[in-house]
C-alpha positions, 0 to 999 in steps of 0.5 A: 071132861078134865075133871072126870079124867083127873078123878080116875086114880081116886076111882081106882082106889075107891074100887079097890078099897070097896072090892068086897061085893066084887069078891062076893059076885065072882065067888058066886059065878065061880061056884056055878062053873059056867062054860062061856061068857057073853057080854052085851053093852053099847058105846063106850061100854062096848069097848070095856066089854071087848076087854072082858072078852079078852079077859075071859078067854085068856084068864078063864079059858072060857069062850067069849064074845059080844052079843048083838042086842038087836037080836033080841030087841029088834028081831024077837029071837031068844038065843039059848044062853043057858050054862053062860055067864051074861054080862050087861055093861052099862054106865047108866043101866037105862038102855032098853035093848040091854035090859031085854037081853039080860032078861031073855038070858035070865029066863032061859037060865043063864047066870046074869051080871050087870055092871053099872054105875047105877045100882037102882037102874033097870039093868041092875034090877033085871040081872041076878048079880050086880056090881056097882062100879063106883064111879061117882057122878060123871059130869061130861057128856064124853065117858071117861072115868065110868069106862076105866071103872068098867074096866077095873070091875071086869078085871076084879071079877074075872081075877076073883072067878079065876081063883074061885075064892073071889080074891085075885092071886097075891101077885095080881093083888100086888099089881092091882094095888099099884094102879092108882099110883100109876094112873096118877103117873100116866096122867102127870105126862104131857106127851099128848100135848105135842101129839095134839098139835100134830093132829090139829089139822088132820082130816082123818086118823087110824087107831090101832092095837092088838090083844088087850089094846084093841079095846083101847084103840076102839075107845080112843077112836071113839073119844076123838070122833065124839069130841073133835069130830075127826074121822078116826077108824079103829082096827085091830093091828091084824085086821089092818094088814088084811086090807085097810093098810092100804089107806096109809100114806104121809097124810094119814096119821096113825095112833099105834097102842103098843104094850109090853106083851104078846099084843105089843110084840105083834105090833111090830110088823104093823108098825113096820109096815105102816113106816115103810108106807110113809104113814105118820106113826104115833106110838102109845105105851112104855118106853120111848124117848123123852120129848119125842113128839111121835110117842105118848109114854105110860108106865110099863105094866103087864099087858093085862093091866095096860088098858087101865093106864094107856087110855088115860093120856089118850082121854087127855089128847082127845080133850086137848085135840078137841080145844085146839080144833076150836070145839066144846068137848063138854057139849059134843053135838047130837050126843046126850049122856044117856042113849036109849036104844032098841 
């Protein structure tokens, strides 16, 4: 897991250097002028799809949402997705239910796109268009570099569709070019070590964020659960205030992902409420004081790019926390690398 995590700056650079295929896909999607976007995924990839949903709505102005694969695979329904862009996101491309959804969507006239780490997979063959996320072999059961490769690939597709040319706007391209260096900087920090020590004996945890950061909160929760077996509940900051905040007290640690932008600003009210209830609030984002045991610092970027950086120290937190609790994060119980769902 540590090796996979460390490879992510290099993975970002590889994706950016070999983005010609993504540009071609983005140009084709833009040519078709799809009216809405549906993403379908499972597990870790579902959190990447959530990020893609925010990108599609905010950057493309297209309604977007996550499909429920069981509608097709279990109930045999075939929603009319004509006119939609249907994106299947899967590191292995081998989940039968995702393949069924893309097959159904393609047969009814949707534009179908698969993002996978396996160009020869069933999902890639079923979709009309395919983007190889170029993450390379992932050694650990817990997905890390394939998740962030999915994020960056989705970002490149959306920004390429936005311009219509397949190429991102020049200002966006400049920000993307900085990501490998910023990812290395995010991974060089050691703030996660103090936080792991703080959480070592916790029984439960809440992870929260708003906007683009909600996907990060969901994925961080997932990684902590599967490697440390710690009950980590993920909520958007808004949903947290609609009831679940009642669980907050001094025995309940809260990881709050707070970026630079509207989502991060909206978290101020959430954090204020949590602290008023004496919850142990640990923030993740730019700023903070050096050596603060209740903060994990990351480089400051536009909130749109922050999920590509914020998750990196949180992956290291999951790894460090698992080891501190005497667990083996490379062999999480009951989990295999490829899960086949129907």
